[in-house]
Backbone of each chain as ProteinMPNN parsed JSONL, in Angstrom:
{"seq_chain_A": "MMSNRKRFGKVVELREEKIQEYKDLHASSNAGVRHLLSKYNIHNYTIYLHQLDDGKYYLFSHFEYSGEDFEKDMELLSEEPENVAWWKLTDPCQVPIKNRQTGEQWARMEEVYHND", "coords_chain_A": {"N_chain_A": [[103.417, 95.603, 89.636], [102.372, 99.014, 90.02], [102.25, 101.132, 92.819], [100.554, 103.262, 92.623], [98.498, 102.507, 91.136], [95.041, 101.669, 90.794], [93.318, 98.939, 92.252], [91.317, 96.126, 91.316], [89.039, 93.59, 92.159], [87.039, 90.97, 91.073], [84.063, 88.913, 90.728], [82.279, 86.197, 89.219], [79.84, 83.741, 88.306], [80.668, 80.825, 86.383], [79.179, 79.051, 83.826], [78.984, 75.542, 83.93], [78.863, 74.046, 81.567], [79.992, 75.726, 79.809], [82.653, 76.004, 80.218], [84.873, 75.036, 78.658], [84.531, 76.484, 76.302], [84.813, 79.086, 77.261], [87.456, 79.026, 78.157], [88.766, 78.596, 75.715], [88.172, 80.966, 74.372], [89.682, 82.686, 75.882], [92.268, 81.878, 75.585], [95.834, 82.195, 75.213], [96.518, 82.302, 72.601], [94.458, 83.556, 71.376], [93.624, 86.694, 70.349], [91.497, 88.296, 71.18], [90.16, 90.895, 73.149], [92.434, 92.11, 74.033], [94.029, 94.275, 73.211], [92.32, 96.375, 73.64], [92.082, 96.461, 76.392], [94.611, 97.385, 77.126], [94.497, 99.847, 75.835], [92.62, 101.215, 77.351], [93.821, 101.494, 79.806], [93.967, 99.256, 81.521], [95.608, 96.831, 83.345], [97.691, 93.914, 83.985], [95.769, 91.922, 84.077], [94.154, 89.262, 85.331], [92.491, 86.176, 85.291], [91.023, 83.767, 87.287], [89.895, 80.392, 87.839], [87.707, 78.333, 89.694], [86.143, 75.553, 91.345], [83.686, 75.73, 93.766], [82.377, 74.825, 97.079], [79.639, 74.602, 96.691], [79.399, 73.302, 94.384], [79.365, 74.724, 92.1], [81.035, 76.597, 89.474], [83.366, 79.238, 89.566], [84.554, 82.393, 88.411], [87.287, 84.451, 89.085], [88.606, 87.634, 89.087], [91.496, 89.747, 88.888], [92.65, 92.995, 88.446], [94.451, 95.938, 87.38], [94.295, 99.489, 87.32], [95.458, 102.236, 85.565], [94.767, 104.739, 84.69], [93.178, 108.043, 84.658], [90.476, 108.413, 84.939], [88.381, 106.195, 85.735], [85.638, 105.399, 85.442], [84.908, 106.758, 83.12], [86.704, 105.702, 81.239], [85.841, 103.03, 81.287], [83.315, 103.33, 80.286], [83.847, 104.18, 77.689], [85.227, 101.928, 76.774], [83.168, 100.036, 76.884], [81.656, 100.807, 74.766], [83.063, 100.27, 72.517], [82.988, 98.7, 69.415], [84.252, 96.178, 69.019], [84.433, 95.288, 71.593], [81.788, 95.14, 72.38], [81.005, 93.033, 70.751], [82.608, 91.058, 71.855], [81.651, 90.754, 74.476], [79.194, 89.706, 73.835], [79.874, 87.156, 73.345], [81.061, 86.286, 75.732], [79.376, 86.937, 77.927], [77.089, 85.127, 77.872], [78.275, 82.868, 78.884], [78.415, 83.189, 81.524], [76.993, 83.564, 84.876], [75.715, 86.066, 86.632], [76.355, 86.771, 90.076], [74.162, 86.986, 92.968], [74.789, 88.9, 94.9], [75.573, 91.746, 94.043], [76.229, 94.967, 92.525], [73.846, 97.19, 90.95], [73.71, 96.83, 87.474], [76.132, 95.537, 87.281], [77.993, 92.939, 85.759], [80.109, 91.264, 86.448], [80.635, 90.95, 89.866], [81.955, 93.407, 91.958], [84.485, 92.977, 94.375], [85.378, 93.439, 97.853], [88.398, 94.917, 98.873], [90.56, 93.662, 101.257], [93.147, 93.504, 102.025], [96.406, 94.53, 101.156], [99.692, 94.239, 99.989], [102.506, 95.633, 98.657]], "CA_chain_A": [[102.358, 96.602, 89.717], [102.776, 100.276, 90.627], [101.351, 101.346, 93.95], [99.576, 104.309, 92.309], [97.404, 101.918, 90.375], [93.88, 101.181, 91.551], [93.137, 97.497, 92.059], [89.938, 95.654, 91.255], [88.821, 92.15, 92.221], [85.641, 90.733, 90.708], [83.656, 87.502, 90.707], [81.064, 85.836, 88.489], [79.757, 82.288, 88.098], [80.876, 80.335, 85.015], [78.354, 77.854, 83.58], [79.848, 74.368, 83.764], [78.883, 73.604, 80.176], [80.673, 76.747, 79.001], [84.04, 76.131, 80.671], [85.838, 74.896, 77.571], [84.352, 77.619, 75.386], [85.39, 80.265, 77.902], [88.919, 78.873, 78.125], [89.226, 78.789, 74.336], [88.093, 82.399, 74.076], [90.699, 83.405, 76.647], [93.598, 81.292, 75.365], [96.837, 83.201, 74.838], [96.558, 82.344, 71.137], [93.325, 84.36, 70.913], [93.869, 88.115, 70.657], [90.357, 88.804, 71.938], [90.145, 92.358, 73.276], [93.624, 92.493, 74.804], [94.485, 95.626, 72.823], [91.418, 97.378, 74.236], [92.435, 96.577, 77.814], [95.764, 98.291, 77.182], [94.065, 101.187, 75.399], [91.868, 101.869, 78.424], [94.614, 101.562, 81.051], [93.77, 98.066, 82.346], [96.854, 96.059, 83.333], [97.871, 92.765, 84.876], [94.421, 91.36, 84.185], [94.254, 87.817, 85.499], [91.232, 85.516, 85.647], [91.186, 82.432, 87.858], [88.691, 79.553, 87.839], [87.718, 77.278, 90.715], [84.844, 75.01, 91.762], [83.52, 75.873, 95.216], [81.667, 73.731, 97.756], [78.257, 74.47, 96.193], [79.469, 72.544, 93.144], [79.395, 75.647, 90.96], [82.337, 77.127, 89.063], [83.422, 80.695, 89.651], [85.691, 83.126, 87.861], [87.746, 85.552, 89.936], [89.573, 88.438, 88.349], [92.26, 90.831, 89.514], [93.324, 93.847, 87.467], [94.905, 97.231, 87.878], [93.929, 100.601, 86.433], [96.488, 103.287, 85.669], [94.315, 106.008, 84.113], [92.738, 109.142, 85.527], [89.011, 108.428, 85.081], [88.004, 104.801, 85.516], [84.274, 105.292, 84.942], [84.889, 107.237, 81.73], [87.396, 104.706, 80.411], [85.008, 101.833, 81.172], [82.205, 103.675, 79.392], [84.382, 104.157, 76.316], [85.504, 100.527, 76.458], [81.907, 99.31, 76.676], [81.07, 101.253, 73.491], [83.901, 99.81, 71.392], [82.291, 97.606, 68.708], [84.9, 94.894, 69.263], [84.121, 94.862, 72.959], [80.374, 94.751, 72.351], [80.98, 91.687, 70.152], [83.273, 90.159, 72.808], [80.724, 90.469, 75.581], [78.13, 88.838, 73.329], [80.4, 85.8, 73.441], [81.427, 85.887, 77.097], [78.27, 87.069, 78.89], [76.254, 83.915, 77.989], [79.019, 81.826, 79.618], [78.436, 83.555, 82.939], [75.784, 83.84, 85.644], [76.068, 87.045, 87.676], [75.907, 86.358, 91.408], [73.117, 87.874, 93.49], [75.396, 89.971, 95.689], [76.296, 92.644, 93.14], [75.617, 96.274, 92.34], [73.042, 97.336, 89.735], [74.495, 97.016, 86.259], [77.346, 94.733, 87.267], [78.017, 91.552, 85.281], [81.024, 90.738, 87.465], [80.469, 91.68, 91.128], [83.219, 93.872, 92.536], [84.727, 92.513, 95.742], [86.044, 94.378, 98.761], [89.809, 94.621, 99.157], [90.798, 93.678, 102.7], [94.587, 93.462, 102.282], [97.342, 94.684, 100.05], [101.104, 94.5, 100.273], [103.267, 95.711, 97.394]], "C_chain_A": [[102.893, 97.849, 90.409], [101.758, 100.602, 91.722], [100.347, 102.472, 93.687], [98.437, 103.792, 91.439], [96.262, 101.548, 91.313], [93.704, 99.704, 91.241], [91.651, 97.142, 92.078], [89.933, 94.13, 91.327], [87.348, 91.905, 91.966], [85.343, 89.245, 90.638], [82.358, 87.326, 89.923], [81.037, 84.317, 88.384], [80.009, 81.961, 86.625], [80.043, 79.066, 84.84], [79.263, 76.663, 83.275], [79.961, 73.958, 82.291], [79.594, 74.593, 79.256], [82.16, 76.86, 79.339], [85.023, 76.055, 79.502], [85.75, 76.059, 76.591], [85.003, 78.875, 75.956], [86.92, 80.209, 77.884], [89.462, 79.115, 76.721], [89.22, 80.267, 73.959], [89.248, 83.17, 74.715], [92.107, 82.837, 76.488], [94.571, 82.37, 74.879], [96.935, 83.339, 73.318], [95.429, 83.204, 70.551], [93.523, 85.818, 71.334], [92.731, 88.71, 71.492], [90.359, 90.319, 71.976], [91.341, 92.858, 74.083], [94.085, 93.919, 74.486], [93.59, 96.714, 73.42], [91.684, 97.54, 75.729], [93.589, 97.561, 77.963], [95.343, 99.723, 76.855], [93.373, 101.935, 76.534], [92.5, 101.675, 79.804], [94.367, 100.427, 82.044], [95.006, 97.171, 82.211], [96.783, 94.851, 84.266], [96.53, 92.075, 85.149], [94.537, 89.836, 84.222], [92.898, 87.28, 85.912], [91.544, 84.097, 86.113], [89.836, 81.72, 87.872], [88.801, 78.516, 88.948], [86.287, 76.831, 91.016], [84.752, 75.101, 93.288], [82.609, 74.773, 95.769], [80.217, 73.562, 97.304], [78.211, 73.723, 94.857], [79.532, 73.419, 91.901], [80.817, 76.144, 90.704], [82.28, 78.651, 89.083], [84.694, 81.226, 89.008], [86.013, 84.281, 88.802], [88.787, 86.333, 89.16], [90.258, 89.454, 89.247], [92.826, 91.656, 88.374], [93.653, 95.186, 88.098], [94.631, 98.304, 86.834], [94.881, 101.767, 86.648], [96.026, 104.645, 85.153], [93.822, 107.006, 85.145], [91.241, 109.109, 85.809], [88.472, 107.039, 84.723], [86.62, 104.681, 84.893], [84.198, 105.687, 83.467], [85.553, 106.208, 80.811], [86.543, 103.448, 80.225], [83.8, 102.086, 80.27], [82.657, 103.612, 77.933], [84.667, 102.719, 75.873], [84.216, 99.786, 76.098], [81.257, 99.664, 75.35], [81.887, 100.829, 72.279], [83.207, 98.623, 70.718], [82.924, 96.232, 68.969], [84.583, 94.368, 70.657], [82.659, 94.425, 73.088], [80.256, 93.32, 71.82], [81.565, 90.65, 71.12], [82.33, 89.77, 73.941], [79.536, 89.616, 75.14], [78.557, 87.376, 73.343], [80.575, 85.361, 74.891], [80.255, 85.961, 78.081], [77.424, 85.795, 79.003], [76.957, 82.764, 78.712], [78.845, 82.001, 81.126], [77.042, 83.688, 83.545], [76.171, 84.843, 86.723], [75.566, 86.572, 89.037], [74.922, 87.392, 91.959], [73.698, 89.11, 94.175], [76.264, 90.861, 94.8], [75.54, 93.964, 93.028], [74.821, 96.281, 91.035], [73.946, 97.574, 88.523], [75.75, 96.182, 86.176], [77.095, 93.357, 86.643], [78.904, 90.752, 86.245], [80.815, 91.586, 88.732], [81.83, 92.119, 91.665], [83.322, 93.449, 93.99], [85.421, 93.605, 96.551], [87.499, 93.969, 98.963], [90.046, 94.715, 100.652], [92.295, 93.661, 103.039], [95.339, 93.766, 101.004], [98.728, 94.926, 100.576], [101.861, 94.493, 98.956], [104.417, 94.703, 97.383]], "O_chain_A": [[103.76, 97.76, 91.279], [100.56, 100.372, 91.562], [99.388, 102.626, 94.443], [97.534, 104.538, 91.058], [96.478, 101.166, 92.463], [93.915, 99.267, 90.109], [90.848, 97.775, 92.764], [90.715, 93.463, 90.65], [86.495, 92.554, 92.571], [86.249, 88.421, 90.507], [81.468, 88.176, 89.954], [82.087, 83.674, 88.375], [79.617, 82.716, 85.734], [80.183, 78.117, 85.612], [80.189, 76.763, 82.469], [81.035, 73.569, 81.831], [79.776, 74.327, 78.067], [82.851, 77.724, 78.8], [85.901, 76.907, 79.37], [86.768, 76.557, 76.11], [85.658, 79.631, 75.238], [87.588, 81.211, 77.629], [90.496, 79.762, 76.554], [90.143, 80.757, 73.309], [89.728, 84.165, 74.171], [93.033, 83.265, 77.178], [94.174, 83.331, 74.22], [97.382, 84.367, 72.81], [95.45, 83.536, 69.366], [93.581, 86.13, 72.523], [92.963, 89.518, 72.391], [90.54, 90.964, 70.944], [91.27, 93.9, 74.733], [94.479, 94.669, 75.378], [94.041, 97.831, 73.674], [91.531, 98.635, 76.272], [93.555, 98.453, 78.811], [95.771, 100.677, 77.504], [93.524, 103.15, 76.663], [91.814, 101.689, 80.826], [94.533, 100.6, 83.252], [95.399, 96.802, 81.104], [95.961, 94.773, 85.179], [96.21, 91.704, 86.279], [94.967, 89.211, 83.252], [92.231, 87.851, 86.775], [92.231, 83.335, 85.433], [88.781, 82.354, 87.911], [89.849, 77.894, 89.128], [85.347, 77.623, 90.951], [85.626, 74.613, 94.005], [82.136, 73.909, 95.031], [79.625, 72.501, 97.508], [77.144, 73.533, 94.274], [79.727, 72.927, 90.79], [81.676, 76.116, 91.585], [81.293, 79.265, 88.678], [85.753, 80.6, 89.055], [85.119, 84.997, 89.255], [89.741, 85.759, 88.635], [89.687, 89.949, 90.219], [93.413, 91.11, 87.44], [93.197, 95.516, 89.193], [94.722, 98.063, 85.63], [95.081, 102.223, 87.774], [96.796, 105.606, 85.172], [94.023, 106.833, 86.348], [90.776, 109.697, 86.785], [88.153, 106.754, 83.569], [86.439, 103.946, 83.922], [83.518, 105.04, 82.671], [85.031, 105.885, 79.744], [86.519, 102.867, 79.141], [83.323, 101.184, 79.582], [81.965, 103.075, 77.068], [84.382, 102.343, 74.736], [84.174, 99.015, 75.14], [80.408, 98.923, 74.854], [81.453, 101.008, 71.141], [82.875, 97.644, 71.386], [82.213, 95.239, 69.12], [84.478, 93.161, 70.872], [82.338, 93.475, 73.803], [79.511, 92.503, 72.361], [81.086, 89.519, 71.199], [82.23, 88.6, 74.31], [78.941, 88.898, 75.944], [77.721, 86.472, 73.351], [80.279, 84.219, 75.245], [80.157, 85.126, 78.979], [77.068, 85.406, 80.115], [76.311, 81.794, 79.108], [79.095, 81.079, 81.902], [76.053, 83.894, 82.841], [76.898, 84.486, 87.651], [74.466, 86.028, 89.136], [74.858, 88.523, 91.479], [73.17, 90.215, 94.047], [77.491, 90.763, 94.792], [74.367, 94.06, 93.39], [75.082, 95.486, 90.132], [74.837, 98.422, 88.559], [76.38, 96.116, 85.12], [76.108, 92.693, 86.962], [78.502, 89.716, 86.777], [80.822, 92.815, 88.658], [82.743, 91.306, 91.808], [82.356, 93.551, 94.745], [85.971, 94.559, 96.001], [87.789, 92.796, 99.198], [89.761, 95.749, 101.256], [92.669, 93.788, 104.205], [94.964, 93.323, 99.919], [98.927, 95.719, 101.497], [101.868, 93.499, 98.23], [105.161, 94.626, 96.405]]}, "seq_chain_B": "MMSNRKRFGKVVELREEKIQEYKDLHASSNAGVRHLLSKYNIHNYTIYLHQLDDGKYYLFSHFEYSGEDFEKDMELLSEEPENVAWWKLTDPCQVPIKNRQTGEQWARMEEVYHND", "coords_chain_B": {"N_chain_B": [[103.31, 94.715, 87.603], [105.768, 92.273, 86.722], [106.301, 90.421, 83.793], [107.759, 88.124, 84.064], [107.228, 87.14, 86.486], [105.703, 84.621, 88.517], [102.266, 83.888, 88.825], [99.719, 83.646, 91.343], [96.552, 82.534, 92.373], [94.239, 82.251, 94.941], [91.811, 80.687, 97.151], [89.672, 80.742, 100.014], [87.302, 79.985, 102.599], [85.894, 82.51, 104.721], [85.093, 82.741, 108.059], [81.999, 84.042, 109.107], [81.709, 85.269, 111.607], [84.241, 86.041, 112.116], [85.009, 88.059, 110.506], [85.487, 90.838, 111.137], [87.664, 90.621, 112.872], [89.548, 89.485, 111.169], [89.821, 91.505, 109.254], [90.88, 93.523, 110.865], [93.337, 92.409, 111.576], [94.553, 92.519, 109.124], [94.709, 95.168, 108.477], [96.115, 98.185, 107.13], [97.542, 99.509, 109.02], [98.588, 97.565, 110.581], [101.505, 95.829, 110.886], [101.952, 93.091, 110.662], [102.927, 90.249, 108.824], [104.193, 91.42, 106.705], [106.857, 92.096, 106.069], [107.992, 89.611, 105.813], [106.782, 88.561, 103.568], [107.939, 90.114, 101.564], [110.59, 89.342, 101.985], [110.572, 86.72, 101.107], [110.062, 86.902, 98.424], [107.439, 87.471, 97.575], [104.998, 89.361, 96.01], [102.802, 92.193, 95.406], [100.522, 91.367, 96.757], [97.255, 90.751, 97.182], [94.18, 90.659, 98.869], [90.839, 89.85, 98.527], [87.405, 90.143, 99.558], [84.223, 88.595, 99.554], [80.699, 87.953, 99.668], [79.116, 85.065, 98.633], [76.509, 83.352, 96.669], [75.75, 81.222, 98.27], [75.576, 82.24, 100.734], [77.8, 82.294, 102.265], [81.017, 83.689, 103.194], [83.857, 84.533, 101.305], [87.405, 84.557, 100.843], [89.615, 85.812, 98.449], [92.707, 85.593, 96.934], [95.375, 87.221, 95.215], [98.645, 86.963, 94.106], [102.136, 87.561, 93.361], [105.175, 85.937, 92.454], [108.622, 86.284, 92.597], [110.948, 84.889, 92.897], [113.35, 82.132, 92.661], [112.816, 79.579, 93.502], [109.989, 78.499, 94.397], [108.675, 76.574, 96.091], [110.661, 76.049, 97.973], [111.077, 78.589, 99.1], [108.547, 78.98, 100.214], [108.532, 76.984, 102.108], [110.555, 77.837, 103.828], [109.409, 80.249, 104.636], [107.186, 79.265, 106.016], [108.362, 78.281, 108.256], [109.263, 80.362, 109.712], [109.264, 81.896, 112.823], [107.637, 84.165, 113.365], [105.788, 83.932, 111.349], [104.591, 81.511, 111.894], [103.288, 82.212, 114.238], [101.558, 84.094, 113.19], [99.875, 82.624, 111.467], [98.59, 81.176, 113.39], [96.813, 82.974, 114.265], [95.356, 83.66, 111.977], [94.477, 81.285, 110.654], [92.325, 80.11, 112.236], [90.273, 81.791, 111.534], [89.43, 81.007, 109.138], [87.878, 78.645, 106.822], [88.916, 75.951, 105.137], [88.172, 75.189, 101.741], [86.475, 72.381, 100.183], [87.432, 71.506, 97.709], [90.464, 71.229, 97.233], [94.073, 70.866, 97.287], [96.001, 68.35, 99.028], [97.186, 69.409, 102.133], [96.826, 72.078, 101.624], [95.781, 75.243, 102.85], [94.631, 77.564, 101.829], [93.003, 77.136, 98.797], [94.536, 76.599, 95.704], [93.794, 78.235, 92.68], [92.914, 77.765, 89.19], [94.573, 79.42, 86.564], [93.019, 81.098, 83.973], [93.252, 83.153, 82.222], [95.394, 85.772, 81.219], [96.581, 89.04, 80.856], [99.116, 91.255, 80.343]], "CA_chain_B": [[103.857, 93.374, 87.723], [106.685, 91.906, 85.653], [105.742, 89.214, 83.178], [108.54, 86.954, 84.458], [106.747, 86.668, 87.778], [104.642, 83.619, 88.52], [101.067, 84.388, 89.497], [98.961, 82.694, 92.134], [95.232, 82.941, 92.838], [93.809, 81.265, 95.927], [90.501, 80.937, 97.755], [89.358, 80.075, 101.283], [86.126, 80.592, 103.246], [86.129, 83.301, 105.936], [83.958, 82.61, 108.987], [81.3, 85.322, 109.213], [81.953, 85.884, 112.925], [85.651, 86.43, 112.187], [85.297, 89.054, 109.471], [86.107, 92.047, 111.676], [88.991, 90.257, 113.386], [90.431, 89.292, 110.012], [90.104, 92.833, 108.682], [91.77, 94.244, 111.779], [94.671, 91.813, 111.443], [95.118, 92.864, 107.822], [94.673, 96.619, 108.259], [97.417, 98.724, 106.721], [98.235, 99.954, 110.238], [99.173, 96.395, 111.237], [102.65, 95.342, 110.107], [101.74, 91.678, 110.374], [104.108, 89.575, 108.274], [104.501, 92.033, 105.407], [108.302, 92.032, 105.785], [108.333, 88.241, 105.419], [106.357, 88.393, 102.176], [109.008, 90.696, 100.74], [111.806, 88.526, 102.145], [110.459, 85.477, 100.334], [109.786, 87.184, 96.996], [106.004, 87.566, 97.305], [104.695, 90.756, 95.706], [101.476, 92.577, 94.907], [99.614, 90.426, 97.439], [95.982, 91.4, 97.435], [93.111, 89.757, 99.31], [89.484, 90.383, 98.367], [86.354, 89.466, 100.328], [82.875, 88.744, 98.998], [79.699, 86.947, 100.04], [78.556, 84.436, 97.426], [75.087, 83.013, 96.729], [75.473, 80.24, 99.331], [75.492, 82.983, 101.984], [79.102, 82.265, 102.937], [81.994, 84.696, 102.808], [85.084, 83.942, 100.776], [88.581, 85.378, 100.597], [90.315, 85.491, 97.214], [93.985, 86.294, 96.897], [96.232, 87.227, 94.027], [99.995, 87.464, 94.398], [103.161, 87.247, 92.354], [106.414, 85.405, 93.028], [109.749, 86.682, 91.744], [112.155, 84.127, 93.235], [113.785, 81.031, 91.788], [112.357, 78.277, 94.013], [108.785, 78.836, 95.159], [108.42, 75.599, 97.157], [111.673, 76.249, 99.015], [110.782, 79.847, 99.786], [107.337, 78.817, 101.03], [108.922, 76.15, 103.243], [111.288, 78.709, 104.748], [108.424, 81.179, 105.197], [106.313, 78.562, 106.96], [109.128, 77.96, 109.465], [109.592, 81.611, 110.413], [108.446, 81.977, 114.044], [106.596, 85.203, 113.245], [104.75, 83.446, 110.449], [103.874, 80.472, 112.657], [102.389, 82.943, 115.14], [100.559, 84.762, 112.35], [98.896, 81.627, 111.014], [97.776, 80.779, 114.55], [95.747, 83.974, 114.359], [94.513, 83.734, 110.775], [93.854, 79.998, 110.283], [91.012, 79.887, 112.863], [89.267, 82.649, 110.895], [89.13, 80.451, 107.813], [87.454, 77.263, 106.609], [89.38, 75.529, 103.809], [87.112, 74.591, 100.93], [86.723, 70.942, 99.939], [88.168, 71.335, 96.457], [91.826, 71.732, 97.408], [95.11, 69.843, 97.342], [96.441, 67.957, 100.367], [98.101, 70.354, 102.769], [96.475, 73.469, 101.335], [94.82, 76.008, 103.644], [93.987, 78.262, 100.725], [93.025, 76.317, 97.583], [95.032, 77.312, 94.528], [92.866, 78.235, 91.556], [93.504, 77.667, 87.859], [94.572, 80.666, 85.798], [92.464, 80.878, 82.631], [93.514, 84.326, 81.38], [96.273, 86.833, 81.719], [97.055, 90.056, 79.913], [99.955, 92.231, 81.049]], "C_chain_B": [[104.764, 93.089, 86.53], [106.207, 90.568, 85.087], [106.561, 87.97, 83.502], [108.157, 86.459, 85.854], [105.713, 85.571, 87.587], [103.463, 84.181, 89.299], [100.347, 83.264, 90.239], [97.627, 83.313, 92.531], [94.729, 81.859, 93.775], [92.479, 81.662, 96.57], [90.342, 80.134, 99.039], [88.088, 80.736, 101.841], [86.568, 81.378, 104.471], [84.893, 83.179, 106.826], [83.324, 83.98, 109.204], [81.626, 86.03, 110.528], [83.404, 86.345, 113.09], [86.016, 87.542, 111.207], [86.015, 90.274, 110.044], [87.505, 91.769, 112.204], [89.989, 90.115, 112.236], [90.81, 90.626, 109.372], [91.079, 93.611, 109.56], [93.201, 93.722, 111.664], [95.358, 92.292, 110.164], [95.079, 94.353, 107.507], [96.072, 97.125, 107.928], [98.228, 99.2, 107.912], [98.908, 98.8, 110.975], [100.292, 95.823, 110.37], [102.478, 93.878, 109.735], [103.016, 91.012, 109.894], [104.506, 90.14, 106.912], [105.986, 91.916, 105.06], [108.726, 90.627, 105.351], [107.885, 87.953, 103.983], [107.454, 88.921, 101.253], [110.264, 89.826, 100.779], [111.77, 87.281, 101.265], [109.851, 85.701, 98.937], [108.315, 87.159, 96.596], [105.634, 89.042, 97.135], [103.234, 90.93, 95.296], [100.398, 91.641, 95.471], [98.33, 91.174, 97.808], [94.96, 90.349, 97.83], [91.784, 90.496, 99.191], [88.499, 89.523, 99.162], [85.008, 89.681, 99.644], [81.975, 87.625, 99.504], [79.081, 86.383, 98.765], [77.122, 83.965, 97.686], [74.748, 81.979, 97.799], [75.418, 80.909, 100.708], [76.809, 83.033, 102.746], [80.033, 83.341, 102.38], [83.284, 84.004, 102.372], [86.166, 84.994, 100.611], [89.241, 84.884, 99.312], [91.606, 86.279, 97.187], [94.632, 86.18, 95.528], [97.593, 87.687, 94.494], [100.959, 86.99, 93.333], [104.46, 86.869, 93.046], [107.573, 85.668, 92.074], [111.012, 85.863, 91.994], [112.413, 82.979, 92.273], [113.221, 79.684, 92.22], [111.18, 78.505, 94.964], [108.569, 77.877, 96.334], [109.399, 75.813, 98.314], [111.389, 77.523, 99.805], [109.55, 79.703, 100.688], [107.621, 77.941, 102.255], [109.64, 76.999, 104.296], [110.337, 79.702, 105.421], [107.597, 80.495, 106.285], [107.021, 78.242, 108.276], [109.521, 79.202, 110.263], [108.688, 81.729, 111.644], [107.335, 83.029, 113.963], [105.454, 84.737, 112.354], [103.917, 82.348, 111.119], [102.847, 81.138, 113.578], [101.238, 83.594, 114.373], [99.468, 83.786, 111.923], [98.048, 81.1, 112.178], [96.635, 81.764, 114.779], [94.784, 83.873, 113.174], [93.81, 82.41, 110.432], [92.491, 79.79, 110.944], [89.896, 80.77, 112.292], [88.702, 81.988, 109.639], [88.602, 79.018, 107.879], [87.95, 76.853, 105.225], [88.231, 74.908, 103.019], [87.488, 73.145, 100.595], [87.638, 70.717, 98.736], [89.554, 71.968, 96.563], [92.797, 70.553, 97.454], [95.468, 69.545, 98.799], [97.428, 68.983, 100.915], [97.768, 71.812, 102.522], [95.503, 74.027, 102.375], [93.958, 76.817, 102.672], [94.104, 77.343, 99.503], [93.536, 77.131, 96.407], [94.047, 77.151, 93.38], [93.632, 78.129, 90.245], [93.459, 79.028, 87.17], [94.049, 80.381, 84.396], [92.701, 82.062, 81.7], [94.525, 85.224, 82.05], [96.645, 87.749, 80.59], [97.847, 91.098, 80.695], [99.411, 93.654, 80.872]], "O_chain_B": [[104.539, 93.617, 85.441], [105.763, 89.694, 85.831], [106.103, 86.857, 83.24], [108.706, 85.47, 86.339], [104.945, 85.583, 86.625], [103.639, 84.865, 90.307], [100.363, 82.105, 89.825], [97.569, 84.462, 92.968], [94.785, 80.675, 93.443], [92.08, 82.826, 96.533], [90.811, 79.001, 99.143], [87.835, 81.912, 101.582], [87.494, 80.977, 105.176], [83.779, 83.478, 106.395], [84.024, 84.961, 109.455], [81.798, 87.248, 110.555], [83.748, 86.97, 114.093], [87.181, 87.922, 111.089], [87.035, 90.702, 109.505], [88.421, 92.569, 112.015], [91.129, 90.571, 112.327], [91.962, 90.848, 108.999], [91.989, 94.274, 109.06], [94.156, 94.499, 111.655], [96.578, 92.451, 110.122], [95.384, 94.756, 106.385], [97.075, 96.573, 108.381], [99.453, 99.29, 107.838], [99.704, 99.023, 111.887], [100.048, 95.384, 109.247], [102.816, 93.47, 108.624], [104.074, 91.192, 110.496], [105.079, 89.44, 106.077], [106.341, 91.669, 103.907], [109.698, 90.467, 104.613], [108.534, 87.19, 103.268], [107.844, 88.263, 100.289], [110.915, 89.6, 99.759], [112.796, 86.842, 100.745], [109.22, 84.814, 98.362], [107.974, 86.869, 95.45], [105.919, 89.867, 98.003], [102.544, 89.989, 94.906], [99.499, 91.194, 94.759], [98.331, 92.093, 98.627], [94.875, 89.286, 97.216], [91.626, 91.612, 99.686], [88.735, 88.339, 99.401], [84.684, 90.787, 99.212], [82.423, 86.503, 99.739], [78.584, 87.13, 97.922], [76.587, 84.152, 98.778], [73.589, 81.863, 98.197], [75.237, 80.237, 101.723], [76.923, 83.73, 103.754], [79.862, 83.829, 101.262], [83.732, 83.033, 102.981], [85.897, 86.152, 100.289], [89.404, 83.68, 99.113], [91.605, 87.493, 97.392], [94.462, 85.201, 94.801], [97.701, 88.688, 95.202], [100.636, 86.13, 92.513], [104.801, 87.416, 94.094], [107.514, 85.32, 90.895], [112.042, 86.115, 91.368], [111.786, 82.868, 91.22], [113.148, 78.752, 91.419], [111.359, 78.679, 96.169], [108.307, 78.322, 97.451], [109.016, 75.765, 99.483], [111.456, 77.528, 101.034], [109.52, 80.243, 101.794], [107.021, 78.134, 103.312], [109.369, 76.891, 105.492], [110.444, 79.964, 106.619], [107.34, 81.074, 107.341], [106.373, 77.968, 109.286], [110.053, 79.091, 111.367], [107.466, 81.667, 111.514], [106.224, 82.802, 114.441], [104.298, 85.098, 112.57], [102.703, 82.27, 110.933], [101.704, 80.696, 113.685], [100.102, 83.637, 114.844], [98.28, 84.094, 112.012], [96.927, 80.635, 111.975], [95.625, 81.434, 115.402], [93.568, 83.983, 113.333], [92.67, 82.421, 109.969], [91.567, 79.331, 110.273], [88.715, 80.523, 112.539], [87.638, 82.364, 109.147], [88.839, 78.287, 108.84], [87.445, 77.365, 104.226], [87.412, 74.181, 103.58], [88.646, 72.742, 100.705], [88.505, 69.844, 98.755], [89.798, 73.068, 96.066], [92.396, 69.403, 97.634], [95.266, 70.376, 99.684], [98.38, 69.372, 100.239], [98.361, 72.696, 103.14], [94.525, 73.371, 102.737], [92.729, 76.755, 102.699], [95.185, 76.833, 99.212], [93.037, 78.224, 96.139], [93.53, 76.06, 93.14], [94.838, 78.37, 90.193], [92.433, 79.707, 87.189], [94.581, 79.513, 83.703], [92.385, 81.985, 80.513], [94.52, 85.413, 83.266], [96.984, 87.301, 79.496], [97.316, 91.744, 81.597], [99.989, 94.606, 81.396]]}, "name": "protein", "num_of_chains": 2, "seq": "MMSNRKRFGKVVELREEKIQEYKDLHASSNAGVRHLLSKYNIHNYTIYLHQLDDGKYYLFSHFEYSGEDFEKDMELLSEEPENVAWWKLTDPCQVPIKNRQTGEQWARMEEVYHNDMMSNRKRFGKVVELREEKIQEYKDLHASSNAGVRHLLSKYNIHNYTIYLHQLDDGKYYLFSHFEYSGEDFEKDMELLSEEPENVAWWKLTDPCQVPIKNRQTGEQWARMEEVYHND"}
């Protein structure tokens, strides 16, 4: 990662009954919207899954943004027909957590440490 | 990040009363053990903090490893006197979650997606 990139960490609950479907959608064999991530300057996008003590499953993502206008790029991404179709598949797998900003599907987390 | 790096995502609970202490320890103005991370091939180490629906606070980390023997490097890191001292400060801030492997302070999560 380049230190001039902005970093983002996000979290959302994953429905237990949707785990396999979500994994299949995100398998390396599935192109999904990977080309759109690159198009809109999103890099090193990694999603992790873990079950926490409340028994629920959570997805945690880390990605980096190399463009000049994140909000604009995310707006354009959200309007891409392929992305609209993608979110129609992935959103029903997830349950947004309560502690999030208005409009967020994935709640953005606070960065408390970084070392290149 | 280089695609030949191994990625790691981990999670641990952060005690609410230790949030400020933990942030202070990890402030960019505090050298901490940053030089040891570099020495043992740990890069792009980012820690995020968020409160989940159970009311507890969690730390989520993402980092990348560029060396040849991760277990060996982590063993050497764990024996560094500065690192031993560091963990004596940070471990009491944390509560390991139940869903973890033996010996883990931070529970390693499963990677379900990656796009460079």
